Every structure is written in structure tokens, then in C-alpha cells.
N, C-alpha and C positions, 0 to 999 in steps of 0.2 A: 951893582946889585942885579939880581936876577929877575927877569920877567917871568910871570906864570901864565901859561896858555893851557886851556882845557876845552875839550869837546863837552858840551852840555846838551845832551840829546836824549836818547831813549835808554832804558834799562832800569829795572826796579832797584831802587836804593842808590843809584849812581850819583844823584845830585848831592846826597849826603857826603859822599867822599870828596866831591869837589868843594863843598862848603868847609869841610875839615881842613883840606889842603890850603884853602885861602887863608884860614886862621893860623895855620902851622908856621908861617914864616912872615917876615917883612919883605914883601915883593916890591920891586920897582914899579911895575905895572901889572895889572891883571886883565887878561883878555879871555873872554868866554865866547866860543863859537857855538851858536845856537840858532833856533828859529824864533819866530815872534812869540810863540807860546812860552818858550824858555825865558826870554827877556822879560816877559810880563809877569811870570810867576816865580822866578828864582829870587830869593832874598839872601843878601850877603851882608856881613858885618863890616866890610871894607868897600871902598870904591872899586867897582869893576867896570870894564869897558866891554859892552856887548858888541859882537859882530854878528848881526842878524842876517841869516841866509835862508834861501829856500832849499832845504836839505833834500828835496825831491828832485832837484836838478841832476844832470849827469855829473860824473866824477870830475871831468875836466872843468866844467863851469864852477863847481864848488871850489876846486883847487885855485882857479884863477881869481875867484872872489876873495878867498882867504888871503892869497898873495897880495892882491891889490890893497886890501885893508891893512895888512901888517908890514909891508915892505919897507916903509920909512919910520916905523915906530919901535921896532925891536932893537935891543942892544945886542951884545955878543952872545949872552948866555940865556937859554930858555929852559925852564922846568916845564915839562909837558906831561899832562895826564889825559889818558884816553879811556878811562874806565867806562865812561858813558858814550853811547853812540854805536854806529854800525861800522863794519869793515870799510865800506865805501867812504864814509866820512873820515875815518882814520887815515886811509890811504891818501885822500885829498889833503888832509891837514899836514901829514908828514911831508908830502911832496912840496906843498907851499912853503913850509918852514925851511926845508933844505934849499929851496930856490932863493930864499932871502940870504942864505949864507951864515945863519946863526948856528951856534953849537946847541945841541939838544941833550938834556938829561931827562930821563923818564922817572917820574915820581908817582908814589902811591902811598896809601895809608896802611899801616900794619900795627896792631895793638895800640891804636890811638896816637901813633907817631908817624911822621912822614919818613919814608925811606926812598932811596934811589934804587931803581930796578936795573 
């Protein structure tokens, strides 16, 4: 089964997409990369694992933190959503995931259905 990983950061309306994607499938595990504000305020209908980071750190520090948190937790296949967040956060997340060796599928919502991009 696939693990779901998403950036949960800034961008008007982006948390709603993450919420819909969480509900869209039966995921093995759900990992949300966020800051303390996101972990305290995001509500999901399924069990999620928050990876709480200081997203103001430099890109290398963010990447290393994500990698260290996920390196022994992910299976072979990851569905990834980066609708939320900044380019720096996205680059750090992709780099960390590639370093773990997992396969990545980019997912998004379209017309109330999950699609692979």
C-alpha cells in the first residue's frame, strides 16, 4: 500500500486539498510536513503523522530534518502532494524523498477526484 506525504504550509485553500487527498484513498501511512501552527490547527478524519519543522531554516537543514524523520518509515511507493508551501520547502521535500530511495507519484485533486500528475 502507498504512503501519502504532503507539505502542509502556506497558500490560501491548500489545506483543503490535503484534507481531500487524505480522504481520497486508503493510505498505508500519512505524513504531513508542517510547522507547529499546522500541527496544532489542521484537522484530519484519519490518523496522520506530523513532521514538525522550523520551515524558516535553510533548505539543507529542512531537507536533512525531513530525511531523518522519514528514512526508516516509508515503503517503496509514495504519493506526494506539494500544493501547499514554498519552492524552498518543495525542493527540500523532493530531495529528502529521493535520498530515501522511494518511488514518487505526484497527486492532486481535480473535480473532487484524486489524479496523478
